VOVEX-402336 format. One record per residue (C-alpha): residue number from 1; x, y, z; residue in three letters. Coordinates in nm, 3 decimals, decimal comma. Layout:
% residues N
k	east	north	up	r
NUM	X	Y	Z	ALA
...
% end
This chain:
% residues 579
k	east	north	up	r
1	2,451	1,483	0,996	MET
2	2,278	1,356	0,697	THR
3	2,029	1,620	0,757	SER
4	2,275	1,916	0,765	GLN
5	2,470	1,733	0,475	LYS
6	2,186	1,868	0,250	ALA
7	2,157	2,163	0,370	GLU
8	2,543	2,277	0,317	ASN
9	2,519	2,093	-0,046	GLY
10	2,196	2,245	-0,148	SER
11	2,171	2,496	-0,413	SER
12	2,050	2,816	-0,482	PRO
13	1,713	2,719	-0,574	SER
14	1,670	2,477	-0,324	GLU
15	1,764	2,713	-0,076	ALA
16	1,515	2,946	-0,156	LYS
17	1,257	2,631	-0,168	SER
18	1,397	2,531	0,195	ASN
19	1,341	2,920	0,345	GLY
20	0,968	2,886	0,167	HIS
21	0,880	2,567	0,346	ALA
22	1,018	2,732	0,697	ASP
23	0,751	3,001	0,664	ALA
24	0,524	2,732	0,601	GLU
25	0,592	2,551	0,836	ALA
26	0,609	2,836	1,090	ALA
27	0,244	2,948	0,965	ALA
28	0,090	2,559	0,971	ALA
29	0,282	2,513	1,338	GLY
30	0,188	2,821	1,525	GLY
31	0,360	2,832	1,790	ASP
32	0,435	2,481	1,826	ASP
33	0,739	2,497	1,512	GLU
34	0,831	2,142	1,574	ASN
35	0,471	1,951	1,524	SER
36	0,408	1,677	1,279	LEU
37	0,239	1,920	1,072	ASP
38	0,467	2,155	1,018	ALA
39	0,698	1,903	0,915	ILE
40	0,537	1,867	0,686	LEU
41	0,493	2,140	0,488	VAL
42	0,858	2,198	0,539	ARG
43	0,970	1,835	0,376	ILE
44	0,657	1,893	0,128	GLY
45	0,295	1,875	0,171	GLN
46	0,249	1,679	-0,140	PHE
47	0,584	1,560	-0,309	GLY
48	0,648	1,260	-0,506	ARG
49	0,637	1,058	-0,179	TYR
50	0,331	1,096	-0,177	GLN
51	0,216	1,138	-0,461	ILE
52	0,355	0,739	-0,539	ILE
53	0,192	0,562	-0,198	ASN
54	-0,142	0,846	-0,316	TYR
55	-0,168	0,633	-0,625	VAL
56	-0,077	0,276	-0,469	LEU
57	-0,374	0,323	-0,209	LEU
58	-0,642	0,474	-0,456	CYS
59	-0,627	0,055	-0,554	VAL
60	-0,796	-0,080	-0,262	PRO
61	-1,041	0,208	-0,298	MET
62	-1,115	0,022	-0,666	LEU
63	-1,140	-0,317	-0,461	PHE
64	-1,386	-0,167	-0,241	ASN
65	-1,628	-0,059	-0,484	ALA
66	-1,602	-0,343	-0,612	PHE
67	-1,726	-0,566	-0,317	PHE
68	-1,946	-0,367	-0,129	SER
69	-2,145	-0,345	-0,457	ILE
70	-2,108	-0,640	-0,686	SER
71	-2,393	-0,803	-0,535	TYR
72	-2,626	-0,535	-0,779	VAL
73	-2,483	-0,816	-1,076	PHE
74	-2,458	-1,158	-0,839	THR
75	-2,718	-1,181	-0,704	ALA
76	-2,970	-0,969	-0,940	SER
77	-3,289	-1,100	-1,083	THR
78	-3,246	-1,180	-1,486	VAL
79	-3,555	-1,054	-1,688	VAL
80	-3,781	-1,389	-1,787	HIS
81	-4,097	-1,523	-1,887	ARG
82	-4,295	-1,830	-1,835	CYS
83	-4,228	-2,087	-2,077	ASN
84	-4,576	-2,179	-2,258	VAL
85	-4,561	-2,556	-2,333	PRO
86	-4,816	-2,506	-2,645	GLU
87	-4,656	-2,271	-2,828	CYS
88	-4,243	-2,304	-2,698	ASP
89	-4,019	-2,499	-2,847	SER
90	-3,645	-2,518	-2,777	LEU
91	-3,553	-2,307	-3,005	SER
92	-3,805	-1,929	-2,919	SER
93	-3,733	-1,631	-2,844	ALA
94	-3,828	-1,477	-2,528	TYR
95	-4,000	-1,256	-2,755	GLU
96	-4,301	-1,424	-2,999	GLU
97	-4,550	-1,271	-3,142	ASP
98	-4,825	-1,529	-2,937	TRP
99	-4,729	-1,388	-2,647	LEU
100	-4,998	-1,117	-2,665	ASN
101	-5,248	-1,420	-2,569	PHE
102	-5,013	-1,622	-2,365	THR
103	-4,871	-1,399	-2,153	ILE
104	-5,027	-1,120	-1,939	PRO
105	-4,857	-0,745	-2,017	TYR
106	-4,858	-0,452	-1,806	LYS
107	-4,568	-0,222	-1,891	ASN
108	-4,359	-0,560	-2,000	SER
109	-4,482	-0,907	-2,050	PHE
110	-4,510	-1,039	-1,651	ASP
111	-4,263	-1,232	-1,545	ALA
112	-4,404	-1,516	-1,333	CYS
113	-4,773	-1,570	-1,502	HIS
114	-4,920	-1,697	-1,766	ARG
115	-5,264	-1,733	-1,914	TYR
116	-5,463	-2,073	-1,882	VAL
117	-5,588	-2,236	-2,196	LEU
118	-5,879	-2,373	-2,204	ASN
119	-5,908	-2,745	-2,184	GLU
120	-6,250	-2,783	-2,254	THR
121	-6,160	-2,655	-2,641	LEU
122	-5,934	-2,952	-2,650	ILE
123	-6,082	-3,201	-2,858	THR
124	-5,762	-3,309	-3,084	ASP
125	-5,473	-3,382	-2,844	PRO
126	-5,223	-3,409	-3,054	SER
127	-5,310	-3,051	-3,293	SER
128	-5,192	-2,736	-3,193	THR
129	-5,332	-2,511	-2,950	TYR
130	-5,087	-2,219	-3,016	CYS
131	-5,374	-1,974	-3,101	ALA
132	-5,530	-1,696	-2,880	LYS
133	-5,890	-1,881	-2,926	ASP
134	-5,828	-2,155	-2,659	TYR
135	-5,700	-1,895	-2,394	PHE
136	-5,874	-1,758	-2,147	THR
137	-5,815	-1,432	-1,947	ASP
138	-5,722	-1,646	-1,659	ILE
139	-5,359	-1,627	-1,551	SER
140	-5,189	-1,885	-1,317	GLU
141	-4,838	-1,934	-1,203	THR
142	-4,557	-2,091	-1,398	CYS
143	-4,354	-2,220	-1,112	GLY
144	-3,989	-2,287	-1,234	HIS
145	-4,049	-2,303	-1,645	ASP
146	-3,891	-1,961	-1,783	PHE
147	-3,746	-1,872	-2,111	LYS
148	-3,505	-1,565	-2,031	PHE
149	-3,396	-1,240	-2,320	ARG
150	-3,038	-1,299	-2,241	ASP
151	-2,705	-1,478	-2,159	GLU
152	-2,687	-1,365	-1,800	GLU
153	-2,635	-1,576	-1,501	LYS
154	-2,684	-1,518	-1,172	THR
155	-2,722	-1,635	-0,839	ILE
156	-3,088	-1,602	-0,923	SER
157	-3,067	-1,834	-1,245	THR
158	-2,839	-2,096	-1,022	GLU
159	-3,042	-2,106	-0,743	PHE
160	-3,359	-2,123	-0,859	GLY
161	-3,450	-1,766	-0,708	ILE
162	-3,759	-1,637	-0,883	TYR
163	-4,065	-1,462	-0,839	CYS
164	-4,200	-1,504	-0,489	ASN
165	-3,845	-1,580	-0,349	ASP
166	-3,695	-1,280	-0,473	GLU
167	-3,712	-1,116	-0,165	TRP
168	-3,387	-1,393	-0,133	LYS
169	-3,186	-1,150	-0,362	LEU
170	-3,264	-0,850	-0,230	SER
171	-3,127	-1,004	0,093	LEU
172	-2,783	-1,035	0,011	VAL
173	-2,750	-0,654	-0,029	GLY
174	-2,887	-0,640	0,307	THR
175	-2,657	-0,890	0,383	ILE
176	-2,377	-0,715	0,282	ASN
177	-2,436	-0,400	0,445	ASN
178	-2,472	-0,572	0,781	VAL
179	-2,159	-0,681	0,723	GLY
180	-2,015	-0,366	0,699	GLN
181	-2,239	-0,255	0,990	PHE
182	-1,956	-0,528	1,183	VAL
183	-1,649	-0,489	0,971	GLY
184	-1,616	-0,088	0,999	ILE
185	-1,596	-0,080	1,368	PRO
186	-1,370	-0,369	1,374	LEU
187	-1,149	-0,257	1,137	GLY
188	-1,106	0,082	1,271	GLY
189	-1,044	-0,082	1,647	PHE
190	-0,734	-0,384	1,435	PHE
191	-0,619	-0,042	1,289	ALA
192	-0,567	0,096	1,601	ASP
193	-0,432	-0,212	1,801	ARG
194	-0,145	-0,370	1,493	PHE
195	-0,145	-0,036	1,246	GLY
196	-0,260	0,133	0,901	ARG
197	-0,084	-0,040	0,644	ARG
198	-0,121	-0,408	0,828	THR
199	-0,493	-0,398	0,823	MET
200	-0,486	-0,284	0,466	LEU
201	-0,244	-0,589	0,359	ALA
202	-0,464	-0,834	0,569	VAL
203	-0,802	-0,716	0,535	ALA
204	-0,777	-0,680	0,178	GLY
205	-0,652	-0,993	0,062	SER
206	-0,847	-1,156	0,294	LEU
207	-1,135	-1,018	0,156	SER
208	-1,056	-1,161	-0,171	ALA
209	-1,019	-1,488	-0,058	VAL
210	-1,383	-1,422	0,100	MET
211	-1,472	-1,360	-0,228	GLY
212	-1,316	-1,641	-0,470	VAL
213	-1,456	-1,851	-0,245	THR
214	-1,745	-1,721	-0,276	ARG
215	-1,740	-1,773	-0,631	SER
216	-1,735	-2,181	-0,548	LEU
217	-2,069	-2,139	-0,337	SER
218	-2,277	-2,436	-0,402	SER
219	-2,585	-2,362	-0,224	SER
220	-2,766	-1,941	-0,195	TYR
221	-2,686	-2,076	0,185	SER
222	-2,276	-2,052	0,171	MET
223	-2,291	-1,766	-0,099	PHE
224	-2,423	-1,501	0,226	LEU
225	-2,252	-1,638	0,453	VAL
226	-1,906	-1,579	0,250	PHE
227	-2,090	-1,222	0,165	GLU
228	-2,168	-1,099	0,515	PHE
229	-1,760	-1,271	0,592	LEU
230	-1,586	-1,056	0,298	ASP
231	-1,760	-0,730	0,385	MET
232	-1,720	-0,806	0,743	ALA
233	-1,338	-0,822	0,713	VAL
234	-1,321	-0,586	0,352	GLY
235	-1,542	-0,290	0,468	SER
236	-1,241	-0,159	0,633	THR
237	-1,052	-0,092	0,331	LEU
238	-1,185	0,259	0,242	PHE
239	-1,103	0,408	0,564	PRO
240	-0,780	0,281	0,639	THR
241	-0,675	0,339	0,296	ALA
242	-0,777	0,708	0,316	PHE
243	-0,651	0,745	0,681	LEU
244	-0,272	0,661	0,522	LEU
245	-0,345	0,861	0,213	ALA
246	-0,411	1,149	0,410	ILE
247	-0,156	1,141	0,706	GLU
248	0,104	1,232	0,511	LEU
249	0,017	1,474	0,353	VAL
250	0,023	1,843	0,489	GLY
251	-0,254	2,062	0,573	PRO
252	-0,311	2,246	0,316	LYS
253	-0,353	1,964	0,101	ARG
254	-0,574	1,762	0,290	ARG
255	-0,908	1,816	0,214	VAL
256	-0,751	1,789	-0,166	ALA
257	-0,659	1,476	-0,130	ALA
258	-0,962	1,318	0,069	ALA
259	-1,196	1,468	-0,229	THR
260	-0,922	1,333	-0,506	ILE
261	-0,938	0,924	-0,343	ILE
262	-1,293	0,938	-0,272	THR
263	-1,345	1,035	-0,668	ILE
264	-1,166	0,663	-0,720	PHE
265	-1,464	0,477	-0,481	TYR
266	-1,667	0,611	-0,761	ALA
267	-1,442	0,514	-1,085	LEU
268	-1,470	0,159	-0,937	GLY
269	-1,824	0,156	-0,932	GLU
270	-1,833	0,273	-1,286	ALA
271	-1,574	0,036	-1,365	PHE
272	-1,795	-0,284	-1,200	LEU
273	-2,049	-0,184	-1,463	GLY
274	-1,792	-0,252	-1,765	PHE
275	-1,655	-0,531	-1,636	LEU
276	-2,006	-0,690	-1,574	ALA
277	-2,093	-0,609	-1,889	SER
278	-1,842	-0,811	-2,040	GLN
279	-1,844	-1,083	-1,806	VAL
280	-2,219	-1,217	-1,716	GLN
281	-2,160	-1,505	-1,531	GLN
282	-2,107	-1,436	-1,192	TRP
283	-1,914	-1,703	-1,072	ARG
284	-1,683	-1,557	-1,327	TRP
285	-1,732	-1,236	-1,262	LEU
286	-1,633	-1,254	-0,883	LEU
287	-1,330	-1,411	-0,968	ARG
288	-1,202	-1,127	-1,204	VAL
289	-1,318	-0,869	-0,946	LEU
290	-1,134	-1,076	-0,635	TYR
291	-0,855	-1,257	-0,744	ALA
292	-0,627	-0,953	-0,852	PRO
293	-0,646	-0,816	-0,516	ALA
294	-0,498	-1,147	-0,318	VAL
295	-0,155	-0,913	-0,440	LEU
296	-0,277	-0,618	-0,172	GLN
297	-0,080	-0,840	0,100	ILE
298	0,219	-0,711	-0,076	LEU
299	0,152	-0,353	0,113	PHE
300	0,335	-0,514	0,418	LEU
301	0,662	-0,433	0,206	TRP
302	0,587	-0,165	0,015	ILE
303	0,394	0,123	0,144	LEU
304	0,477	0,283	0,484	PRO
305	0,257	0,273	0,819	GLU
306	0,132	0,634	0,938	SER
307	0,342	0,825	1,081	VAL
308	0,069	0,926	1,314	ARG
309	0,005	0,585	1,389	TRP
310	0,373	0,493	1,468	LEU
311	0,399	0,748	1,651	LEU
312	0,073	0,705	1,929	SER
313	0,203	0,366	1,996	GLN
314	0,572	0,510	2,068	GLY
315	0,754	0,308	1,769	ALA
316	0,947	0,672	1,747	GLU
317	1,256	0,569	1,505	GLU
318	1,031	0,381	1,284	LYS
319	0,825	0,679	1,282	ALA
320	1,090	0,935	1,245	ALA
321	1,257	0,667	0,915	ASN
322	0,946	0,746	0,789	VAL
323	1,035	1,108	0,775	LEU
324	1,361	1,077	0,673	ARG
325	1,304	0,900	0,399	ARG
326	1,023	1,100	0,242	ALA
327	1,222	1,438	0,326	ALA
328	1,494	1,227	0,149	ARG
329	1,260	1,141	-0,236	ILE
330	1,123	1,497	-0,217	ASN
331	1,449	1,664	-0,243	LYS
332	1,436	1,860	0,136	ARG
333	1,615	1,871	0,441	SER
334	1,463	1,797	0,729	LEU
335	1,690	1,917	1,045	PRO
336	1,715	1,653	1,326	GLU
337	1,672	1,870	1,612	GLU
338	1,331	1,908	1,441	GLN
339	1,275	1,551	1,427	VAL
340	1,416	1,517	1,784	GLU
341	1,200	1,821	1,930	GLU
342	0,878	1,622	1,769	LEU
343	1,015	1,267	1,965	LEU
344	1,022	1,468	2,246	ALA
345	0,655	1,666	2,258	THR
346	0,514	1,284	2,102	ASN
347	0,641	1,146	2,437	ARG
348	0,480	1,395	2,697	GLN
349	0,162	1,402	2,461	LYS
350	0,172	0,989	2,523	LEU
351	0,252	1,024	2,916	SER
352	-0,075	1,255	2,931	GLN
353	-0,274	1,050	2,783	ALA
354	-0,420	0,856	3,103	ASN
355	-0,526	1,160	3,264	GLU
356	-0,732	1,288	2,966	SER
357	-1,123	1,231	3,089	GLN
358	-1,391	1,158	2,754	TYR
359	-1,753	1,288	2,864	PRO
360	-1,896	1,101	2,568	ILE
361	-2,202	1,136	2,802	MET
362	-2,238	1,441	2,851	ARG
363	-2,174	1,545	2,504	ALA
364	-2,525	1,310	2,405	VAL
365	-2,703	1,489	2,694	ARG
366	-2,541	1,840	2,595	PHE
367	-2,634	1,762	2,226	PHE
368	-2,921	1,524	2,204	SER
369	-3,145	1,736	1,972	LEU
370	-2,814	1,779	1,695	ARG
371	-2,731	1,383	1,758	ILE
372	-3,071	1,336	1,656	ALA
373	-3,123	1,579	1,309	ASN
374	-2,820	1,406	1,247	CYS
375	-2,827	1,083	1,275	CYS
376	-3,180	1,152	1,046	LEU
377	-2,955	1,323	0,828	CYS
378	-2,692	1,072	0,795	TRP
379	-3,019	0,756	0,754	PHE
380	-3,115	0,956	0,509	THR
381	-2,824	1,007	0,285	HIS
382	-2,693	0,617	0,297	THR
383	-3,071	0,517	0,207	LEU
384	-3,105	0,729	-0,068	ILE
385	-2,720	0,708	-0,234	ALA
386	-2,701	0,327	-0,188	LEU
387	-3,076	0,302	-0,293	GLY
388	-2,995	0,513	-0,612	LEU
389	-2,762	0,351	-0,724	SER
390	-2,924	-0,062	-0,653	LEU
391	-3,252	0,122	-0,866	ASN
392	-3,026	0,243	-1,156	SER
393	-3,037	-0,096	-1,310	VAL
394	-3,404	-0,082	-1,325	ASN
395	-3,446	0,262	-1,510	LEU
396	-3,498	0,105	-1,889	GLY
397	-3,227	0,015	-2,162	GLY
398	-2,913	-0,125	-2,082	ASN
399	-2,880	-0,203	-1,719	LYS
400	-2,474	-0,191	-1,750	TYR
401	-2,501	0,156	-1,913	THR
402	-2,708	0,320	-1,660	ASN
403	-2,446	0,197	-1,396	PHE
404	-2,131	0,310	-1,529	MET
405	-2,345	0,686	-1,547	LEU
406	-2,437	0,618	-1,205	ASN
407	-2,034	0,589	-1,144	GLY
408	-1,983	0,841	-1,320	PHE
409	-2,227	1,151	-1,188	ILE
410	-2,066	1,112	-0,853	GLN
411	-1,759	1,265	-0,989	ILE
412	-1,875	1,608	-1,032	PRO
413	-2,110	1,583	-0,735	GLY
414	-1,804	1,516	-0,525	LEU
415	-1,609	1,831	-0,661	LEU
416	-1,928	2,044	-0,630	LEU
417	-1,893	2,113	-0,235	PRO
418	-1,532	2,242	-0,306	LEU
419	-1,669	2,535	-0,503	VAL
420	-1,969	2,596	-0,272	ILE
421	-1,942	2,491	0,067	MET
422	-1,745	2,783	0,140	ASP
423	-1,947	3,054	-0,016	ARG
424	-2,257	2,929	0,004	VAL
425	-2,185	2,800	0,363	GLY
426	-2,214	2,465	0,469	ARG
427	-2,599	2,455	0,614	ARG
428	-2,696	2,630	0,306	TYR
429	-2,561	2,388	0,057	SER
430	-2,694	2,074	0,240	LEU
431	-3,024	2,229	0,240	CYS
432	-3,011	2,325	-0,099	ALA
433	-2,832	2,002	-0,206	SER
434	-3,116	1,741	-0,072	MET
435	-3,396	1,993	-0,161	LEU
436	-3,245	1,904	-0,555	LEU
437	-3,244	1,538	-0,457	CYS
438	-3,626	1,543	-0,369	ALA
439	-3,732	1,746	-0,666	ILE
440	-3,561	1,470	-0,870	CYS
441	-3,694	1,209	-0,720	MET
442	-4,064	1,366	-0,702	GLY
443	-4,079	1,467	-1,084	ALA
444	-3,913	1,142	-1,167	SER
445	-4,310	0,985	-1,052	ALA
446	-4,487	1,246	-1,333	GLY
447	-4,248	1,068	-1,625	VAL
448	-4,387	0,823	-1,838	PRO
449	-4,220	0,470	-1,774	GLU
450	-4,126	0,464	-2,142	ASP
451	-3,979	0,828	-2,122	ASN
452	-3,591	0,630	-2,032	TYR
453	-3,388	0,994	-2,148	ALA
454	-3,617	1,216	-1,873	GLY
455	-3,616	0,929	-1,637	SER
456	-3,204	0,911	-1,662	LEU
457	-3,172	1,240	-1,674	THR
458	-3,353	1,280	-1,345	LEU
459	-3,197	0,998	-1,173	PHE
460	-2,824	1,170	-1,273	LEU
461	-2,904	1,494	-1,151	ILE
462	-3,031	1,368	-0,827	GLY
463	-2,740	1,119	-0,765	LYS
464	-2,550	1,412	-0,863	LEU
465	-2,716	1,638	-0,552	ALA
466	-2,701	1,359	-0,299	ILE
467	-2,337	1,298	-0,362	THR
468	-2,283	1,635	-0,346	CYS
469	-2,511	1,669	-0,037	SER
470	-2,318	1,339	0,099	PHE
471	-1,937	1,531	0,053	GLN
472	-2,088	1,806	0,243	ILE
473	-2,242	1,582	0,550	LEU
474	-1,874	1,440	0,606	TYR
475	-1,710	1,812	0,655	PHE
476	-1,999	1,947	0,873	PHE
477	-2,023	1,683	1,138	THR
478	-1,666	1,717	1,174	SER
479	-1,721	2,055	1,226	GLU
480	-2,076	2,093	1,492	ILE
481	-1,883	1,857	1,727	PHE
482	-1,617	1,986	1,954	PRO
483	-1,315	1,797	1,928	THR
484	-1,262	1,567	2,193	ASN
485	-1,567	1,449	2,142	VAL
486	-1,598	1,435	1,734	ARG
487	-1,532	1,151	1,635	ASN
488	-1,707	0,991	1,848	SER
489	-1,976	1,141	1,775	LEU
490	-1,947	1,131	1,386	LEU
491	-1,879	0,752	1,425	SER
492	-2,214	0,711	1,621	LEU
493	-2,473	0,882	1,326	CYS
494	-2,239	0,734	1,068	SER
495	-2,381	0,402	1,270	MET
496	-2,668	0,453	1,271	VAL
497	-2,662	0,596	0,909	GLY
498	-2,554	0,226	0,776	ARG
499	-2,914	0,146	0,920	ILE
500	-3,036	0,343	0,576	GLY
501	-2,776	0,125	0,382	SER
502	-2,919	-0,212	0,555	MET
503	-3,293	-0,121	0,391	LEU
504	-3,204	0,036	0,081	ALA
505	-3,191	-0,319	-0,127	PRO
506	-3,496	-0,410	-0,024	GLN
507	-3,644	-0,078	-0,222	THR
508	-3,607	-0,223	-0,516	PRO
509	-3,919	-0,428	-0,433	LEU
510	-4,113	-0,136	-0,374	LEU
511	-4,134	-0,090	-0,751	ALA
512	-4,372	-0,432	-0,781	LYS
513	-4,679	-0,254	-0,567	TYR
514	-4,629	0,067	-0,698	TYR
515	-4,309	0,145	-1,005	ILE
516	-4,246	0,525	-0,863	TYR
517	-4,287	0,423	-0,467	ALA
518	-3,902	0,385	-0,462	PRO
519	-3,844	0,811	-0,580	GLN
520	-4,142	0,893	-0,383	ILE
521	-3,972	0,750	-0,058	LEU
522	-3,631	0,901	-0,147	PHE
523	-3,772	1,213	-0,224	ALA
524	-3,940	1,211	0,093	THR
525	-3,684	1,157	0,315	PHE
526	-3,464	1,390	0,076	ALA
527	-3,735	1,696	0,233	LEU
528	-3,811	1,634	0,537	ILE
529	-3,422	1,573	0,651	SER
530	-3,352	1,846	0,401	GLY
531	-3,544	2,143	0,587	PHE
532	-3,438	2,028	0,947	LEU
533	-3,067	2,045	0,844	THR
534	-3,131	2,423	0,860	LEU
535	-3,200	2,410	1,251	ALA
536	-2,803	2,327	1,243	PHE
537	-2,532	2,612	1,303	PRO
538	-2,306	2,763	1,022	GLU
539	-2,023	2,665	1,101	THR
540	-1,827	2,806	0,706	ALA
541	-1,536	3,001	0,785	ASP
542	-1,575	2,948	1,179	LYS
543	-1,272	2,759	1,383	VAL
544	-1,318	2,440	1,485	LEU
545	-1,485	2,420	1,868	PRO
546	-1,279	2,256	2,096	THR
547	-1,512	2,263	2,402	THR
548	-1,856	2,162	2,446	MET
549	-1,958	2,561	2,515	GLU
550	-1,832	2,661	2,223	GLU
551	-1,982	2,433	1,978	ALA
552	-2,311	2,501	2,097	ARG
553	-2,226	2,822	2,053	ASP
554	-2,164	2,787	1,663	LEU
555	-2,406	3,050	1,571	ASN
556	-2,240	3,328	1,790	GLN
557	-1,905	3,229	1,715	ALA
558	-1,726	3,468	1,463	LYS
559	-1,621	3,473	1,121	ARG
560	-1,240	3,378	1,094	ARG
561	-1,024	3,659	0,976	ALA
562	-0,998	3,670	0,599	GLN
563	-0,681	3,474	0,468	GLY
564	-0,682	3,243	0,800	ALA
565	-0,545	2,916	0,776	GLU
566	-0,775	2,646	0,921	VAL
567	-0,575	2,284	0,968	GLN
568	-0,812	2,132	1,163	GLU
569	-1,032	2,002	0,873	LEU
570	-0,701	1,755	0,795	GLY
571	-0,788	1,579	1,084	GLU
572	-1,179	1,517	0,975	GLY
573	-1,299	1,180	0,858	PRO
574	-1,329	1,022	0,517	ALA
575	-1,583	1,152	0,287	PRO
576	-1,743	0,842	0,117	LYS
577	-2,043	0,787	-0,077	VAL
578	-2,243	0,500	0,055	VAL
579	-2,379	0,269	-0,211	GLN
% end
């Protein structure tokens, strides 16, 4: 009755709009004009209803960026040097004239060693011995007696983690990514079991509690435990928010919706750099980042549940109500018979679900080389993408500015694939982006250390390139495997790739042995994996494979007719840059 009243009361312009929607719905639905995609086209692919929820879902994307990489500032080392008792006083600064003969210098003053005082020259203990003649060229460690350049406070200064113990700071990043390794699949399981909206609200608020509790840590061990728990519950924010954002968007808008919402993760990284520059006390920084996230529990009341999830659970009336509300807010009509047909089709699918088979083991044997290549590619991308973010604070200059630029440069990197993927092809776009990153990383090893502008320029181009290729990789991985194992194999590649993000926090330690070691490591992996991507089949402008035979024969598959639409891309997973 409601839909009939809406149709009868529609204006000529609305009638024209609804007529256009009918044509689009038929195109989207193909033979099944009552499919969910066809209904989404009818009620508006990205109307007012979707926009309101989309804006709300950008909030957890920002928080996820805060949570997943805040350790760059909370668990970083601080610039320090040894205290020199013969010369230093309470009012001494980090830089003094007499450091030239009291502290070893190599590109910068040594943080952990000082020159030994020649005690044989001491004849009058009451005299001042802050003179070059009294110091030898033999260095010694200085324990935990330091002078600091800045007012910044991290767990390094709080818990006395310096010099030979700095591996403990890098370990925080590794534990963070171990938490993500555990949390993402668990979050996916609980989201499928209890609902996208429920998982988003509960996980977001729980992660906020973990972060605030971590700000109260009384020891390094306590900090480490809550870093893990934070990510174990909060790492699901990105994929869950992404799914909610695109599952109510029409098929023509899903790729754009996926790209735009991913941009908010990059903006979150840039904003994190700004907040860290303003709040340089790690306990208060964590509270500023996490305390507002408690309000995500309100999503239980202000966000709709995913229609696709409700249908998969047989919650038909709830799903229908969400669609009716979306149509009402978008001021579009939705015939009840179309809703009833959707629900009837869904019942049939649910009754047949237990009859389907899951040939994952056969797929692994069928595509063993392709899967191995894909896993290497994912490992390379997670290692480099996160490794560059972590090493950005070590470039020289202002580390907060470097980190903000690291976030902002990802935005064009996320948009560029929309321009080149279809024109150049997935395979060549992926290869070219990775090789550009390799060239920039290799070239940076030849730039003098004091050339900050040159190093920063190469770094930003490399970061843009790996962000671009990572975005392409998400789509590409979704297209090279058949439908019935697509999500499973993408998850497998992503899980193996997560090993790269676990190792990435350790890469800054390599610079202690050779200043350009991280860049050379990134360049090597990008070069090797970049060339190996040419072994993948090209998928641009081809129908997504349904069977294993179709996936195997992608190289021989014909390109789609000009102008043909592919709706399956909307089923693909969230493109995300891993930091």
